C-alpha positions as CSV (number, residue, x, y, z in Angstrom):
1,X,0.3,0.2,0.0
2,X,1.3,3.4,-0.8
3,X,1.4,5.2,2.3
4,X,1.7,8.5,0.8
5,X,-1.6,8.9,-0.9
6,X,-5.3,8.7,0.2
7,X,-7.1,9.9,3.0
8,X,-4.0,10.7,5.3
9,X,-4.2,11.9,9.3
10,X,-1.7,13.9,10.7
11,X,-0.9,14.2,14.1
12,X,0.4,16.8,16.3
13,X,0.2,19.5,19.0
14,X,-1.3,22.8,19.8
15,X,1.5,24.9,19.0
16,X,2.4,23.0,15.5
17,X,-1.1,22.8,14.3
18,X,-1.1,26.3,12.4
19,X,2.2,25.7,10.9
20,X,0.9,22.3,9.5
21,X,-2.0,23.4,8.1
22,X,-0.1,25.7,5.9
23,X,2.9,22.8,5.4
24,X,0.0,20.7,3.7
25,X,-1.5,23.2,1.6
26,X,1.6,23.0,-0.1
27,X,1.8,19.5,-1.0
28,X,-0.3,19.7,-3.7
29,X,-2.9,16.7,-4.8
30,X,-2.6,13.2,-3.6
31,X,-3.9,12.7,-0.9
32,X,-6.7,14.1,1.3
33,X,-4.9,15.3,4.8
34,X,-6.6,15.8,7.9
35,X,-5.0,17.3,11.3
36,X,-5.8,15.6,14.5
37,X,-4.4,18.1,16.8
38,X,-4.0,16.3,20.4
39,X,-4.3,18.5,23.6
40,X,-0.4,18.3,24.3
41,X,1.7,21.7,23.4
42,X,4.8,19.5,22.0
43,X,3.8,16.9,19.8
44,X,7.8,15.1,20.1
45,X,6.6,14.7,23.6
46,X,3.6,12.3,22.6
47,X,4.0,8.4,24.0
48,X,2.3,5.3,22.5
49,X,0.1,5.4,26.0
50,X,-1.1,9.3,25.2
51,X,-1.5,8.8,21.7
52,X,-3.3,5.6,22.4
53,X,-5.8,6.9,24.7
54,X,-6.2,10.2,23.1
55,X,-6.6,10.1,19.9
56,X,-9.9,10.0,18.1
57,X,-9.5,8.8,14.8
58,X,-11.3,9.7,11.9
59,X,-12.0,7.1,9.1
60,X,-8.5,6.9,7.1
61,X,-5.8,5.2,5.1
62,X,-2.7,6.1,7.2
63,X,-1.8,8.0,9.9
64,X,1.0,10.3,10.0
65,X,3.1,11.1,13.3
66,X,5.8,13.9,13.8
67,X,9.3,13.1,12.6
68,X,10.5,13.5,16.3
69,X,7.8,11.4,18.2
70,X,9.3,8.4,20.1
71,X,5.9,6.8,19.7
72,X,5.8,3.0,18.5
73,X,4.3,2.8,15.0
74,X,3.6,-0.7,14.6
75,X,2.0,-1.0,18.0
76,X,-0.4,2.1,17.2
77,X,-0.8,0.5,14.1
78,X,-1.7,-2.9,15.9
79,X,-4.2,-0.9,18.1
80,X,-6.4,1.1,15.6
81,X,-6.1,-1.1,12.7
82,X,-4.4,1.1,10.6
83,X,-1.0,2.1,9.0
84,X,0.9,4.5,11.4
85,X,4.3,6.3,9.8
86,X,6.3,8.9,11.0
87,X,6.9,12.1,8.8
88,X,10.1,14.6,8.6
89,X,11.4,15.8,11.5
90,X,10.6,19.5,10.5
91,X,7.0,20.0,9.0
92,X,8.3,22.4,6.5
93,X,9.7,19.4,4.5
94,X,6.4,18.0,4.1
95,X,6.4,19.0,0.4
96,X,9.2,17.5,-0.1
97,X,8.6,14.3,1.6
98,X,5.1,13.7,-0.2
99,X,6.7,14.7,-3.8
100,X,7.9,12.0,-6.5
101,X,11.6,13.1,-6.5
102,X,14.1,9.9,-6.0
103,X,11.5,7.5,-6.4
104,X,13.3,3.9,-6.6
105,X,16.3,5.1,-5.8
106,X,19.1,3.5,-3.8
107,X,21.8,5.0,-2.5
108,X,23.5,1.3,-2.5
109,X,22.4,0.8,-6.1
110,X,24.2,0.4,-9.4
111,X,27.3,1.8,-11.1
112,X,29.5,1.9,-13.7
113,X,32.7,2.9,-12.5
114,X,35.5,0.8,-10.8
115,X,37.4,2.9,-8.0
116,X,40.9,2.5,-7.3
117,X,42.3,3.8,-4.3
118,X,45.8,4.5,-4.2
119,X,48.2,3.7,-1.0
120,X,51.2,6.3,-1.5
121,X,54.8,5.2,-0.9
122,X,53.8,1.7,0.2
123,X,57.5,1.6,0.4
124,X,57.4,3.5,3.8
125,X,54.8,1.1,5.5
126,X,54.6,-2.2,7.2
127,X,52.5,-4.8,6.1
128,X,49.8,-4.1,9.0
129,X,49.5,-0.8,7.8
130,X,49.0,-1.4,4.0
131,X,46.6,-3.5,5.2
132,X,44.5,-1.2,7.4
133,X,44.5,1.3,5.0
134,X,43.4,-1.3,2.1
135,X,40.9,-1.9,4.6
136,X,39.6,1.5,5.7
137,X,39.5,2.1,1.8
138,X,37.3,-1.2,1.1
139,X,34.9,-0.1,3.4
140,X,34.7,3.5,1.9
141,X,33.9,1.7,-1.5
142,X,37.3,0.9,-3.2
143,X,37.0,-1.6,-5.3
144,X,40.9,-2.4,-6.2
145,X,43.6,-1.3,-3.6
146,X,46.6,0.3,-5.8
147,X,50.3,0.3,-4.8
148,X,51.6,3.4,-5.2
149,X,55.4,3.0,-6.0
150,X,57.9,5.4,-6.1
151,X,60.8,6.0,-8.4
152,X,63.7,6.7,-6.0
153,X,62.5,3.9,-3.2
154,X,62.0,0.6,-5.0
155,X,59.1,-1.6,-3.5
156,X,61.7,-4.7,-3.4
157,X,59.0,-7.1,-2.3
158,X,56.0,-5.9,-4.4
159,X,54.8,-9.3,-5.3
160,X,55.1,-10.7,-1.5
161,X,52.4,-7.5,-0.9
162,X,50.5,-8.4,-3.8
163,X,49.9,-12.0,-2.8
164,X,49.5,-10.7,0.8
165,X,46.4,-8.3,-0.1
166,X,45.3,-11.1,-2.4
167,X,44.8,-13.5,0.4
168,X,42.5,-11.4,2.6
169,X,40.3,-10.9,-0.5
170,X,41.6,-7.6,-2.0
171,X,41.8,-6.4,-5.8
172,X,44.7,-4.9,-6.6
173,X,47.0,-3.1,-9.0
174,X,50.4,-1.6,-8.8
175,X,51.5,2.0,-9.6
176,X,55.0,1.7,-11.3
177,X,57.4,2.3,-14.1
178,X,59.8,-0.3,-12.3
179,X,60.1,-3.3,-14.0
180,X,61.0,-5.4,-11.2
181,X,57.7,-4.0,-9.1
182,X,56.0,-4.5,-12.1
183,X,56.9,-8.0,-13.0
184,X,56.9,-9.3,-9.4
185,X,53.3,-7.8,-8.9
186,X,51.9,-9.0,-12.4
187,X,53.5,-12.6,-11.0
188,X,51.7,-12.2,-7.9
189,X,48.1,-11.9,-9.6
190,X,48.0,-7.9,-9.5
191,X,44.8,-7.1,-11.6
192,X,46.1,-3.9,-13.2
193,X,49.8,-2.2,-14.2
194,X,49.8,1.9,-14.2
195,X,51.2,2.7,-16.5
196,X,52.9,2.0,-19.7
197,X,54.5,4.5,-22.3
198,X,56.8,3.9,-25.0
199,X,59.6,3.9,-22.2
200,X,58.6,0.6,-20.9
201,X,56.4,-0.8,-23.4
202,X,58.4,-3.7,-23.6
203,X,56.4,-5.2,-20.5
204,X,53.5,-5.5,-22.6
205,X,54.1,-8.8,-23.8
206,X,55.8,-10.0,-20.4
207,X,52.3,-9.5,-18.3
208,X,50.6,-12.9,-17.1
209,X,48.0,-11.3,-15.2
210,X,48.2,-7.2,-15.5
211,X,46.0,-5.6,-17.7
212,X,48.3,-2.6,-18.9
213,X,47.3,1.1,-18.5
214,X,48.4,3.3,-21.5
215,X,49.4,6.7,-21.2
216,X,50.9,8.9,-23.5
217,X,54.6,10.1,-23.6
218,X,55.9,13.0,-21.8
219,X,54.8,15.9,-24.2
220,X,53.4,13.6,-27.0
221,X,49.9,14.0,-26.6
222,X,47.3,12.2,-28.2
223,X,49.1,11.1,-31.0
224,X,51.7,9.3,-28.6
225,X,48.8,7.6,-26.7
226,X,47.4,6.0,-29.8
227,X,50.4,5.0,-31.1
228,X,51.6,3.2,-27.7
229,X,48.1,1.6,-27.5
230,X,48.7,0.0,-31.0
231,X,52.2,-1.1,-29.8
232,X,50.7,-2.7,-26.5
233,X,48.5,-4.5,-29.2
234,X,51.3,-5.5,-31.2
235,X,53.3,-7.0,-28.2
236,X,50.5,-9.2,-27.2
237,X,48.4,-7.3,-24.9
238,X,44.8,-9.1,-25.1
239,X,42.8,-5.9,-23.2
240,X,44.3,-2.4,-22.2
241,X,43.3,0.6,-20.4
242,X,43.8,4.2,-22.2
243,X,44.9,7.1,-19.5
244,X,44.8,10.3,-21.2
245,X,46.1,11.8,-17.7
246,X,44.3,14.5,-15.9
247,X,46.3,17.5,-15.1
248,X,46.2,20.0,-12.5
249,X,44.4,23.5,-12.8
250,X,47.3,25.9,-14.6
251,X,49.2,23.1,-15.7
252,X,47.0,22.0,-18.4
253,X,43.4,20.8,-16.9
254,X,40.9,22.6,-19.3
255,X,43.2,20.9,-22.5
256,X,43.2,17.5,-20.6
257,X,39.6,17.9,-20.3
258,X,39.6,18.1,-24.1
259,X,41.9,15.5,-24.7
260,X,39.7,13.3,-22.5
261,X,36.7,13.7,-24.8
262,X,39.0,13.6,-28.2
263,X,40.5,10.1,-27.0
264,X,36.6,8.9,-26.3
265,X,35.8,10.0,-30.0
266,X,38.9,8.0,-31.2
267,X,39.0,5.1,-29.0
268,X,35.0,4.1,-28.8
269,X,35.4,0.5,-27.4
270,X,38.6,1.1,-25.7
271,X,38.3,1.3,-21.5
272,X,39.2,4.9,-20.1
273,X,41.0,5.4,-16.6
274,X,41.2,9.4,-15.1
275,X,43.5,10.1,-12.1
276,X,41.4,12.1,-10.5
277,X,43.5,12.4,-7.4
278,X,45.6,15.4,-9.8
279,X,42.7,17.7,-9.1
280,X,41.3,16.7,-5.5
281,X,45.0,16.3,-4.2
282,X,46.2,19.4,-5.9
283,X,43.6,22.0,-5.7
284,X,42.9,23.5,-2.0
285,X,39.2,22.5,-2.1
286,X,36.5,20.6,-0.3
287,X,36.9,17.7,-2.4
288,X,33.5,16.8,-2.3
289,X,32.3,19.0,-5.1
290,X,35.4,18.6,-7.4
291,X,35.2,14.8,-7.4
292,X,31.1,15.3,-8.1
293,X,32.2,17.0,-11.4
294,X,34.6,14.9,-12.6
295,X,32.1,12.2,-11.8
296,X,29.9,13.8,-14.0
297,X,32.5,14.0,-17.1
298,X,33.3,10.5,-16.3
299,X,30.0,9.6,-16.8
300,X,29.3,11.7,-20.3
301,X,32.8,10.3,-21.7
302,X,31.9,6.4,-20.4
303,X,35.2,6.5,-18.4
304,X,35.0,3.3,-16.3
305,X,37.8,3.8,-13.9
306,X,39.1,6.4,-11.5
307,X,42.5,6.3,-9.3
308,X,42.1,8.6,-6.3
309,X,44.1,8.5,-3.1
310,X,43.5,10.6,0.5
311,X,46.9,12.4,1.1
312,X,45.9,15.8,1.3
313,X,44.0,17.1,4.1
314,X,41.2,18.4,2.4
315,X,40.7,15.2,0.1
316,X,40.0,12.8,2.9
317,X,36.8,10.8,2.2
318,X,37.5,11.2,-1.5
319,X,36.8,7.4,-2.0
320,X,33.4,7.7,-0.4
321,X,32.6,10.5,-2.4
322,X,33.2,9.0,-5.3
323,X,31.2,5.8,-4.4
324,X,28.5,7.9,-3.5
325,X,28.7,10.1,-6.6
326,X,28.8,7.0,-9.0
327,X,25.8,5.6,-8.4
328,X,24.0,8.8,-8.3
329,X,25.4,9.6,-11.7
330,X,24.3,6.1,-12.8
331,X,20.7,6.6,-11.7
332,X,20.6,10.3,-13.9
333,X,22.6,9.0,-16.8
334,X,20.1,5.5,-17.1
335,X,16.9,8.2,-16.7
336,X,18.7,11.1,-18.9
337,X,17.6,13.2,-16.1
338,X,20.1,15.5,-13.9
339,X,21.8,14.7,-10.8
340,X,19.6,16.3,-8.5
341,X,17.1,15.9,-5.9
342,X,17.4,11.6,-4.9
343,X,21.2,11.7,-3.0
344,X,22.2,14.8,-1.2
345,X,25.3,12.8,0.4
346,X,28.0,14.7,-1.7
347,X,26.5,18.2,-0.4
348,X,28.3,18.1,3.0
349,X,28.7,21.5,4.4
350,X,25.7,22.9,3.0
351,X,22.2,21.5,2.8
352,X,20.2,20.6,-0.1
353,X,16.7,22.1,1.3
354,X,16.7,24.8,3.7
355,X,13.6,26.2,5.4
356,X,13.4,28.8,7.8
357,X,10.6,29.8,10.3
358,X,10.3,34.1,10.1
359,X,10.4,36.0,13.2
360,X,6.9,36.9,12.9
361,X,6.1,33.4,13.4
362,X,8.4,32.9,16.1
363,X,6.6,36.0,18.1
364,X,3.0,34.2,17.6
365,X,4.5,30.9,18.6
366,X,6.2,32.2,21.6
367,X,2.5,34.0,21.8
368,X,1.2,30.4,22.8
369,X,3.9,29.5,25.0
370,X,3.2,28.8,28.7
371,X,6.3,26.9,30.1
372,X,9.5,28.6,30.9
373,X,11.8,25.8,28.5
374,X,13.9,27.8,26.0
375,X,13.2,27.2,22.2
376,X,16.0,28.0,20.0
377,X,15.7,28.6,16.3
378,X,17.6,30.6,13.3
379,X,15.9,32.2,10.6
380,X,19.4,31.8,8.4
381,X,20.3,35.5,9.4
382,X,19.5,35.8,13.0
383,X,19.3,33.2,16.5
384,X,16.6,33.5,18.4
385,X,15.9,31.9,21.9
386,X,12.5,32.2,23.7
387,X,10.1,31.2,26.2
388,X,7.1,32.5,27.7
389,X,8.9,35.2,29.8
390,X,11.8,36.5,27.0
391,X,12.6,36.7,23.6
392,X,16.2,37.1,22.7
393,X,17.4,37.5,18.9
394,X,21.4,38.0,17.9
395,X,24.4,36.8,15.9
396,X,26.9,36.9,18.3
397,X,25.9,33.6,20.9
398,X,28.7,34.8,23.5
399,X,26.0,38.0,24.1
400,X,22.8,36.1,23.6
401,X,23.8,33.4,26.0
402,X,24.9,35.9,29.1
403,X,20.8,37.5,28.6
404,X,19.2,33.5,29.2
405,X,19.8,33.7,33.1
406,X,21.1,30.1,33.6
407,X,24.2,30.7,35.6
408,X,23.0,28.3,38.2
409,X,22.1,25.0,36.7
410,X,24.9,23.7,34.7
411,X,23.4,21.1,32.9
412,X,21.0,23.0,31.5
413,X,23.8,25.9,30.7
414,X,25.6,23.2,28.8
415,X,22.7,22.1,26.9
416,X,21.8,25.6,25.6
417,X,25.7,26.5,25.0
418,X,25.5,23.1,22.5
419,X,22.5,24.0,21.1
420,X,23.5,27.6,20.3
421,X,26.5,26.3,18.7
422,X,24.7,24.2,16.8
423,X,22.2,26.9,15.7
424,X,25.3,29.5,15.2
425,X,26.9,26.9,12.4
426,X,23.6,26.1,10.6
427,X,23.2,29.6,10.3
428,X,26.5,30.9,9.1
429,X,26.9,27.1,6.5
430,X,23.2,27.4,5.6
431,X,22.2,24.4,7.2
432,X,19.1,23.2,8.7
433,X,18.7,23.8,12.4
434,X,16.4,21.4,14.3
435,X,16.7,21.7,18.2
436,X,18.3,18.5,19.8
437,X,18.6,17.0,16.5
438,X,22.6,16.4,14.7
439,X,23.1,19.1,12.2
440,X,23.3,16.5,8.4
441,X,26.9,16.6,7.2
442,X,25.8,14.6,4.2
443,X,27.6,11.6,3.1
444,X,29.4,11.9,6.6
445,X,26.3,11.7,8.6
446,X,26.2,8.0,7.4
447,X,27.6,4.9,9.1
448,X,30.8,3.9,7.2
449,X,30.4,0.4,7.5
450,X,27.0,1.0,6.0
451,X,27.8,3.1,3.0
452,X,31.0,1.6,1.7
453,X,29.8,0.2,-2.0
454,X,28.2,-2.9,-0.7
455,X,26.1,-1.3,2.0
456,X,22.8,-0.5,3.0
457,X,21.8,3.2,3.0
458,X,20.7,3.9,7.1
459,X,21.6,7.0,8.9
460,X,23.9,6.8,11.9
461,X,21.5,7.2,14.8
462,X,22.0,11.0,16.5
463,X,23.1,11.0,20.1
464,X,21.6,14.6,21.0
465,X,19.7,14.7,24.1
466,X,16.6,16.8,23.5
467,X,15.6,19.5,26.4
468,X,13.0,17.6,28.8
469,X,10.4,19.8,28.0
470,X,11.0,19.6,24.2
471,X,11.2,22.0,21.2
472,X,8.1,24.2,20.9
473,X,7.5,23.4,17.4
474,X,8.7,20.2,17.5
475,X,7.8,17.4,16.1
476,X,7.1,19.8,13.6
477,X,5.2,17.2,12.2
């Protein structure tokens, strides 16, 4: 049964009733919504027993509780004989909640990109350190662990390390121009060899397991890439992967994007690889947006391999970002739509949908409050703290806090200080703030074990404690 259609009842408290009516009016057609306000002021505090004893339910197909409610929907469904569900934590999100965007999308769904995660300077690391890094990358969604070698410091036992990783169930590639490292890794079962050009092309005919990744000669451009691919075939390589090489910004970046597009036109049946780390590691900017753009380019050009690493502090998380984004791009490409509206995991420092109350709405809400528990809100410009006795507004939480008069209650002061800090972060970054709830940080909010390529898509439970009397609008349906 579709719980978002038909005759729906929305249970709420007294304070949120008007705002809920306005939100439902913005939801459009598709269902008949009836509001069932209970006498409790804060909807989030409704318990299963309270709802059971007080709710007078009209004929309906489903019942929605506020998203912050702790009531047991299964028990209520059995008691009333109709399905109970929870809506969004903020009632202003109801229009999006009842929209159709993202229907059928699974964050752990299909994709068409293989992620190679490079362990840089493997020669410096112990076996345990290599295994630990490989496992971290695998949990983040990497398909292949790439052993990064150094021209000046040979990985003498490359074959042994490849064998060690393979015994632990890892797929392995090796990134080297060194002949000894390449052949020992290949003999141990390495899946890919990065990279071959005219300087080491003689290895193409000697590889037993590794597929060679072919790159242009230094300064040779696409003509040398085409020559090297042809030469690899003549030397016996049954399959190759082409890498036109992504260059850093101001060192040929724009030209390298054009090179990828031209190579795809010239090599329609050849697999291609993009070393995205040349941009994420060498551009001092949050990597999520950079990876999203590169994923879009790879999706349009049919590039099926991406090599990345996580050395720079601002690029930590790049493997997970690629894993999230490859699924989003694949879903959008298959439906010939833009990558928007069904997966917000790459939006980390901001939020995709942010709604704020106005100062007028908050003043009206304060007029209905009869207790002294503080409610905290932000309209995106200012922070508001209010109860039945006072209404404070400002942008500097260090000035707001002393005006609240909570010096004698350490636990209450700690709670308000924490919530004010969250509200200030939300205001500055353009994020949604809900009192007592954690801020949303995109894929960083998701459990790493659950979000790595093979996983279920569930959020990590929030651990924040709400103020005993709760949030005035809460449960904001």
